[in-house]
C-alpha positions in Angstrom: 72.3 48.8 53.7 75.5 49.4 52.0 78.0 46.8 50.9 80.6 48.2 53.5 78.1 47.5 56.2 77.5 44.0 55.1 81.2 43.3 54.7 81.7 44.7 58.2 79.0 42.5 59.7 80.5 39.4 57.9 83.9 40.4 59.1 82.7 40.5 62.7 80.9 37.2 62.3 84.1 35.5 61.0 86.0 37.1 63.9 83.7 35.7 66.5 83.9 32.3 65.0 87.7 32.3 65.0 87.8 33.7 68.5 85.4 31.1 69.8 86.9 28.1 67.9 90.5 29.2 68.6 91.1 27.8 72.1 89.7 24.4 71.3 91.6 24.2 68.1 94.8 25.2 69.8 94.3 22.6 72.5 93.7 19.8 69.9 96.8 21.0 67.9 99.0 21.0 70.9 97.9 17.6 72.2 98.2 16.2 68.8 101.7 17.4 68.5 102.6 16.0 71.9 101.1 12.6 71.1 102.9 12.4 67.8 106.2 13.3 69.4 105.6 10.6 72.0 104.7 8.1 69.3 107.9 9.0 67.3 110.2 8.6 70.3 108.7 5.4 71.5 108.0 4.0 68.0 104.4 3.1 69.0 102.4 3.3 65.9 98.9 2.9 67.3 96.4 5.0 65.3 93.8 5.2 68.1 96.3 6.5 70.6 96.1 10.0 69.1 92.4 10.4 69.5 91.8 9.8 73.1 94.0 12.6 74.5 92.6 15.0 72.0 89.0 14.2 72.9 89.7 14.5 76.6 91.7 17.7 76.1 89.0 19.3 74.0 86.3 18.4 76.5 88.4 19.9 79.4 89.0 23.0 77.3 85.3 23.2 76.6 84.5 23.1 80.3 87.1 25.8 81.0 86.4 28.1 78.0 82.7 27.3 77.6 81.2 30.1 79.5 83.5 32.6 77.8 82.7 31.1 74.4 79.0 31.3 75.1 79.2 34.9 76.2 81.0 35.9 72.9 78.4 34.2 70.9 75.5 35.8 72.9 77.1 39.2 72.7 77.4 38.9 68.9 73.8 37.7 68.6 72.5 40.4 71.0 74.3 43.1 68.8 72.6 41.7 65.8 69.1 41.6 67.3 69.6 45.0 69.1 70.5 46.7 65.9 68.0 44.9 63.7 66.3 48.1 62.7 69.5 49.1 60.9 69.6 45.9 58.9 66.0 45.9 57.7 65.4 49.6 56.9 
């Protein structure tokens, strides 16, 4: 097993992690931005107000993107286990 092969495998792993986490992070970022703009315009400085919309938004995004995220992770795991003979020998 060469160092290029290991770097390629690690690169694919990082890519899958970013791809899977991306939609949830973007939803949380967008909702956080909207809530902070709302708080700035209405001058409501309640700290807990920012958490509830983010939690609900991430849960909804998890329901929507969950099957796709699971298929990405299982495809990556399948490729690792299917080509296990390359990694060992």
